[in-house]
N, C-alpha and C positions, 0 to 999 in steps of 0.2 A: 513287308518292307517296300516302300515306294522308291522308285528311282527318279532322279531328277531328269525330266524329259528335255531339258534345255542343255544338257551336257552330252557330248559325243561319247559313245561307248567304244572301247577298243576291242578288237578281235584280232588275234594273232594265229596264223596257221604255221605249224611246224614244218619246215622244209625237211625233206628226206636227207639224212646225213650220210647214208650208205653210198660210198664211192663204188661204182660198178666197174669191175675189171672186165674188159671186153674178152680177154683170154679166158677168164673163168666162166663167163657166160657161154662162150662157144664150147668149151669143154663140157660144162654141165648139160647144156642142151643136147650135145652130141650123145652123151651117155644116156640121157633120158629117152631119146629117140631110139637108140640101139636097144635099150631094155624093153621097149614096147614092140620091138620087131620091125621098126621102120629102117629104111636106108637113110642114115643121118645126113649124108652129103646131098642126096636128092631133095630131101625135105627142106634143108636149110637153103639150098639154091632156090627152091620154089618160093620160100618166104622172102628171101632177099630180092628176087626178081619181081614178085607181085605185091609184097607188103601185106599179104593175107596171112594173119596169124593162125589160121586153121591148118596150115602146113606143119605147125609145131604142136606136139602133144602138151597137154596140161600136166602130165605126169611129172612129179617132183618140181612143180611150179615152173617148168621150162618155158611155157608160153609167156607167162608174166615177166619172167627174167629177161627173155630176149627182146620183149617190147620196151624195156627200159634203155635199150641201146639203139641208137640210130642205125639204120641199115647200111649207110655209107661207112660207118665206123666198123661194122662187121667186115665189109669188103676190104677196107684199109688194113685191118689187123691180119686178115688172111693173106693178103698180098705182101704185106711187110714181112710176115713170118716166112712165107715162101721165098722171098728174095734173100732174107737173112740166112736161110738154110741152103741156098744154092749159089755156087760160084760159077761165073761164066768166063773166068780167066783161063 
C-alpha cells in the first residue's frame, strides 16, 4: 500500500494521564528506602538538595516516581504538612 507523499501524516503522543499525588510519592519513596535499609529522611534530603536521583532506590519504582514530581513541590508539601500539624499560638 503506497501512501500519498503529498499529504501530511499525523502522529499523536498520548499524554500521561496519571495525576501524581506528592503526598503519595513521599510516602511510597519513604517506605521503599526504609525497606532497603536506608535512612529515608537523609536520602530524600540528599535528593532534594542535589537533584541526583541516585539518592533514591529504584526498589518499588521509587526513583522513577520521585522524578515525576518537581523538587520544589516536595519541599512545599513537607513544609505545608509541617505547618498544618503545628500550632504556634
